[in-house]
C-alpha positions as CSV (number, residue, x, y, z in Angstrom):
1,X,7.0,-12.1,-17.2
2,X,9.7,-9.9,-15.8
3,X,8.3,-6.6,-17.2
4,X,4.9,-7.4,-15.4
5,X,6.1,-8.0,-12.0
6,X,8.3,-4.8,-12.1
7,X,4.9,-2.9,-12.8
8,X,2.8,-4.6,-10.3
9,X,5.8,-3.5,-7.6
10,X,5.6,-0.3,-8.9
11,X,1.9,0.2,-8.5
12,X,1.9,-1.6,-5.0
13,X,4.6,1.0,-3.9
14,X,2.5,3.8,-5.4
15,X,-0.9,2.7,-3.6
16,X,1.3,2.3,-0.1
17,X,2.4,5.5,-0.8
18,X,-0.6,7.1,-1.7
19,X,-2.4,5.5,1.1
20,X,0.1,6.9,3.3
21,X,-0.4,10.2,2.3
22,X,-4.2,10.0,3.1
23,X,-3.1,8.8,6.9
24,X,-1.0,12.1,7.3
25,X,-3.6,13.8,6.4
26,X,-5.9,12.5,9.0
27,X,-3.4,13.0,11.5
28,X,-3.2,16.3,10.4
29,X,-6.6,17.0,10.6
30,X,-6.9,15.4,14.4
31,X,-3.2,16.9,15.4
32,X,-2.9,20.3,13.3
33,X,0.1,22.1,14.6
34,X,0.0,25.0,17.2
35,X,1.6,27.8,14.8
36,X,-0.4,29.1,12.6
37,X,0.6,31.5,9.3
38,X,-0.9,35.2,8.7
39,X,0.2,35.5,5.4
40,X,-2.7,37.4,3.1
41,X,-1.8,35.9,0.2
42,X,-1.7,32.6,1.0
43,X,-5.3,31.8,-0.2
44,X,-4.8,33.5,-3.3
45,X,-1.3,31.4,-4.2
46,X,-2.8,28.1,-3.3
47,X,-5.6,28.5,-5.0
48,X,-4.0,29.6,-8.1
49,X,-1.9,26.6,-8.0
50,X,-4.7,24.4,-7.4
51,X,-6.9,26.0,-9.9
52,X,-4.1,25.3,-12.4
53,X,-3.7,21.4,-12.1
54,X,-7.4,21.4,-12.6
55,X,-7.3,23.1,-16.0
56,X,-4.4,21.0,-17.0
57,X,-6.2,18.0,-15.8
58,X,-9.7,18.9,-17.6
59,X,-6.9,20.1,-20.8
60,X,-5.6,16.5,-20.4
61,X,-9.2,14.1,-20.6
62,X,-8.8,15.9,-24.4
63,X,-5.2,15.4,-25.0
64,X,-3.7,12.8,-22.7
65,X,-0.1,13.2,-24.8
66,X,0.3,16.7,-23.1
67,X,1.6,14.3,-19.9
68,X,1.8,11.3,-20.2
69,X,4.8,10.3,-21.9
70,X,6.4,9.3,-19.4
71,X,4.0,6.5,-18.9
72,X,4.4,5.0,-22.8
73,X,3.9,1.0,-21.9
74,X,7.5,-0.8,-23.3
75,X,5.5,-4.2,-24.6
76,X,7.0,-5.9,-27.2
77,X,5.4,-5.8,-30.7
78,X,2.7,-3.9,-29.1
79,X,4.0,-0.5,-28.1
80,X,3.1,1.8,-30.8
81,X,-0.4,-0.1,-30.9
82,X,-1.0,0.4,-27.1
83,X,-0.1,4.0,-27.4
84,X,-3.0,4.3,-29.6
85,X,-5.1,2.3,-26.8
86,X,-4.0,4.7,-24.1
87,X,-3.5,8.1,-26.0
88,X,-7.2,8.7,-27.1
89,X,-6.8,7.5,-30.7
90,X,-9.3,8.3,-33.4
91,X,-8.6,4.7,-34.8
92,X,-11.7,2.8,-35.9
93,X,-11.7,0.2,-33.7
94,X,-11.4,2.1,-30.8
95,X,-15.1,3.3,-28.8
96,X,-14.1,6.0,-25.8
97,X,-10.1,5.8,-26.4
98,X,-10.4,2.3,-25.9
99,X,-10.2,-0.9,-27.9
100,X,-13.6,-2.1,-29.3
101,X,-12.5,-5.8,-28.8
102,X,-15.2,-6.3,-25.8
103,X,-12.2,-6.5,-22.9
104,X,-12.8,-3.0,-21.6
105,X,-16.7,-2.7,-21.3
106,X,-16.2,-1.7,-18.1
107,X,-14.3,1.4,-18.5
108,X,-17.0,2.6,-20.6
109,X,-20.5,3.7,-21.5
110,X,-22.9,4.6,-24.1
111,X,-24.9,7.6,-24.3
112,X,-27.6,7.7,-27.7
113,X,-24.9,5.7,-29.7
114,X,-21.8,6.9,-28.7
115,X,-18.8,5.7,-26.5
116,X,-17.4,7.2,-23.6
117,X,-14.3,6.4,-21.3
118,X,-16.1,6.8,-17.9
119,X,-13.0,7.4,-16.4
120,X,-11.9,10.6,-18.3
121,X,-15.8,11.9,-18.4
122,X,-15.4,11.4,-14.5
123,X,-12.2,13.1,-14.0
124,X,-13.5,15.9,-16.1
125,X,-16.5,16.5,-14.5
126,X,-14.7,16.3,-10.7
127,X,-12.2,18.4,-12.2
128,X,-14.4,21.5,-13.3
129,X,-16.4,21.3,-10.5
130,X,-13.2,21.4,-8.2
131,X,-12.4,24.4,-10.9
132,X,-15.2,26.3,-9.6
133,X,-15.2,25.7,-5.7
134,X,-11.7,26.6,-5.8
135,X,-12.6,29.9,-7.2
136,X,-15.4,30.5,-5.1
137,X,-13.5,29.7,-1.6
138,X,-9.7,30.8,-2.3
139,X,-10.7,33.8,-4.8
140,X,-14.0,35.0,-3.5
141,X,-13.5,33.2,0.3
142,X,-16.6,31.5,0.3
143,X,-17.1,29.7,3.0
144,X,-19.8,27.1,2.2
145,X,-19.1,24.7,5.5
146,X,-17.7,25.6,8.9
147,X,-17.2,22.2,10.0
148,X,-13.4,21.6,7.9
149,X,-12.8,18.2,10.0
150,X,-16.0,16.6,8.0
151,X,-14.9,18.0,5.0
152,X,-11.2,16.4,5.4
153,X,-12.7,13.0,5.9
154,X,-15.3,13.4,3.3
155,X,-12.3,14.1,1.2
156,X,-10.0,11.0,2.4
157,X,-12.7,8.8,1.6
158,X,-13.4,10.4,-1.6
159,X,-9.3,9.7,-2.7
160,X,-9.5,6.4,-1.0
161,X,-12.7,5.1,-2.8
162,X,-11.2,6.9,-6.3
163,X,-8.6,4.2,-6.1
164,X,-11.0,1.5,-6.1
165,X,-12.4,2.5,-9.4
166,X,-10.7,-0.3,-11.2
167,X,-13.1,-2.6,-9.0
168,X,-16.2,-1.2,-10.6
169,X,-17.8,-0.7,-14.2
170,X,-19.2,2.3,-16.6
171,X,-20.8,4.6,-14.5
172,X,-20.2,3.6,-10.9
173,X,-16.5,4.0,-12.0
174,X,-17.8,7.4,-13.5
175,X,-18.7,8.5,-10.1
176,X,-15.7,7.3,-8.5
177,X,-13.4,9.6,-10.4
178,X,-15.8,12.6,-9.9
179,X,-15.4,11.8,-6.1
180,X,-11.9,11.3,-6.8
181,X,-10.9,14.9,-7.9
182,X,-14.0,16.2,-5.5
183,X,-11.8,14.6,-2.8
184,X,-8.6,16.5,-3.4
185,X,-10.4,19.7,-2.9
186,X,-12.3,18.7,-0.2
187,X,-9.1,17.8,1.7
188,X,-7.3,21.0,0.6
189,X,-9.9,23.4,2.0
190,X,-10.5,21.5,4.8
191,X,-6.5,21.6,6.2
192,X,-6.1,25.5,4.9
193,X,-9.3,26.1,7.0
194,X,-8.0,24.1,10.1
195,X,-4.3,24.9,9.6
196,X,-4.0,28.3,7.7
197,X,-0.2,27.6,6.9
198,X,1.2,28.1,3.5
199,X,3.9,25.1,3.7
200,X,0.8,22.7,4.9
201,X,-1.2,23.8,2.2
202,X,1.8,23.1,-0.5
203,X,1.9,19.7,1.1
204,X,-1.0,18.7,0.3
205,X,-0.8,20.0,-2.9
206,X,2.2,18.0,-3.8
207,X,0.0,14.8,-2.3
208,X,-2.9,15.7,-4.7
209,X,-0.1,15.5,-7.5
210,X,1.4,12.3,-6.3
211,X,-2.4,11.0,-6.1
212,X,-3.1,12.3,-9.4
213,X,0.0,10.3,-10.9
214,X,-0.3,7.2,-8.9
215,X,-4.0,7.3,-10.1
216,X,-2.8,7.5,-13.6
217,X,-0.4,4.7,-13.3
218,X,-2.4,2.2,-12.0
219,X,-5.4,2.8,-14.9
220,X,-2.1,2.4,-17.4
221,X,-1.5,-0.5,-15.6
222,X,-4.9,-2.1,-15.6
223,X,-4.9,-1.1,-19.3
224,X,-1.6,-3.0,-19.8
225,X,-2.7,-6.0,-17.4
226,X,-5.7,-6.3,-19.6
227,X,-3.8,-6.7,-23.1
228,X,-1.1,-8.6,-21.2
229,X,-3.2,-11.3,-20.6
230,X,-5.5,-11.4,-24.1
231,X,-4.5,-14.3,-26.3
232,X,-6.9,-12.9,-29.2
233,X,-5.2,-13.8,-32.3
234,X,-7.1,-12.0,-34.2
235,X,-6.8,-8.6,-31.9
236,X,-5.9,-5.1,-34.2
237,X,-3.5,-4.4,-31.6
238,X,-1.2,-7.1,-32.4
239,X,-0.9,-5.9,-36.3
């Protein structure tokens, strides 16, 4: 019970900081700094950083162990099996890297008999779209909108709704994860167009990394919570 209580406290803290970050973005949108920086390589640097994040984010969908060692669940008698559940095991009792016990049906969807993780597919699609958009905006100066304020607000709602994806099932969950990633891209582009500041852009990129960290932590907490409340004596994770 103590471990579970600590996890809830951690998630509450991460969620509060994530929402506070969104609040800061709104403040930057309506009250931008009066001074701007005319650094010619600003967009190239920020575009390179954000594109790298998107690239590794897409890569992690196929191999989550690359960046999730710090998220391992230390649950007595379940640790190794839970690692299989969280880290895309190819075990016969896994479907879309979730257990086939029926407790994770909201987390997956099916296409032609194949089971896929809704969150992972959503993050992958969102990451690929954001990667393309990043190249077009930061490297080819494609100005796809003149209303930066609306773009940022769309991004804020996208990230905010992305944190609510645990409340929904399958394809809606997939869509919210796409919106989550695109929301981070909209925020970065919108703030860049409004402020023209390298430091502010780097601050936004730092927030994006934190939002991704909080999003992954929330998902792992949800998985661990489902298994912690399961009393199925035939569960293969207990073997």
